[in-house]
C-alpha positions as CSV (number, residue, x, y, z in Angstrom):
1,M,130.5,114.9,58.4
2,R,132.6,113.0,55.9
3,E,131.3,112.8,52.4
4,G,131.8,109.7,50.4
5,A,130.6,106.2,49.3
6,V,130.6,104.7,52.8
7,R,128.6,107.6,54.3
8,D,126.2,107.4,51.4
9,A,125.7,103.6,51.9
10,V,125.1,104.1,55.6
11,V,122.6,106.9,55.0
12,A,120.8,104.7,52.4
13,A,120.6,101.8,54.7
14,Q,119.3,103.9,57.6
15,R,116.7,105.6,55.4
16,S,115.6,102.2,54.1
17,W,115.1,101.0,57.7
18,E,113.3,104.1,58.8
19,S,111.0,103.9,55.8
20,Y,110.3,100.2,56.5
21,V,109.3,101.0,60.2
22,E,107.2,104.0,59.2
23,H,105.4,101.9,56.6
24,Q,104.6,99.2,59.1
25,V,103.3,101.8,61.6
26,R,101.2,103.4,58.8
27,T,99.9,100.0,57.8
28,A,98.9,99.2,61.4
29,A,97.3,102.5,61.9
30,G,95.4,102.1,58.6
31,A,94.2,98.7,59.7
32,G,92.8,100.1,62.9
33,E,95.5,98.4,65.0
34,L,96.7,101.7,66.4
35,S,94.7,104.6,67.7
36,P,93.3,107.2,65.3
37,G,95.6,110.1,65.0
38,T,98.7,108.1,65.5
39,E,101.6,109.9,63.7
40,P,103.7,107.2,61.9
41,D,106.7,109.6,61.5
42,Q,106.7,110.2,65.3
43,V,106.2,106.6,66.3
44,E,109.0,105.5,63.8
45,F,111.3,108.1,65.4
46,E,110.6,106.9,68.9
47,I,111.0,103.2,68.0
48,N,114.3,103.9,66.3
49,A,115.4,106.1,69.2
50,L,114.8,103.2,71.6
51,L,116.6,100.7,69.4
52,N,119.6,103.0,68.8
53,A,119.9,103.6,72.6
54,A,119.9,99.9,73.2
55,N,122.5,99.4,70.6
56,D,124.7,102.2,72.0
57,R,124.5,100.8,75.5
58,S,125.2,97.3,74.4
59,L,128.3,98.3,72.5
60,L,129.5,100.7,75.2
61,Y,128.8,98.5,78.2
62,G,128.8,95.1,76.7
63,D,125.3,94.5,78.1
64,D,123.0,92.6,75.8
65,A,120.2,92.8,78.4
66,V,119.4,96.2,77.1
67,Y,117.8,94.7,74.1
68,G,115.1,93.1,76.3
69,R,114.5,96.5,77.9
70,A,114.2,98.1,74.4
71,E,111.8,95.4,73.4
72,A,109.7,96.1,76.4
73,A,109.8,99.9,75.7
74,V,108.8,99.4,72.1
75,R,105.9,97.2,73.2
76,A,104.8,99.8,75.8
77,L,105.0,102.5,73.1
78,L,102.8,100.6,70.7
79,V,100.3,99.8,73.5
80,A,100.2,103.5,74.4
81,H,99.3,104.1,70.7
82,G,96.4,101.6,71.0
83,A,98.0,98.3,70.0
84,D,96.5,95.1,71.5
85,P,99.1,93.8,73.9
86,A,98.1,90.2,73.1
87,A,98.7,90.8,69.4
88,L,102.4,91.8,70.1
89,R,104.7,88.9,69.9
């Protein structure tokens, strides 16, 4: 790992994004839009894992279709946690 201003900026941006996603999951769970017992930290991790995998494949293979698959996977994940499929746009 290389220390420095660039790494610090990337870490800050990544933490900000992760915090945003976790907050949205926590808000949805608090509003009853996700099942009781939903763990926002875990759901955030899974969402980001799917998005990062799509980004990696897109960059490696030049295949932007992976973003559609990632979107479908995130929707399925949220539905598995109790989200109303009709409410997901």
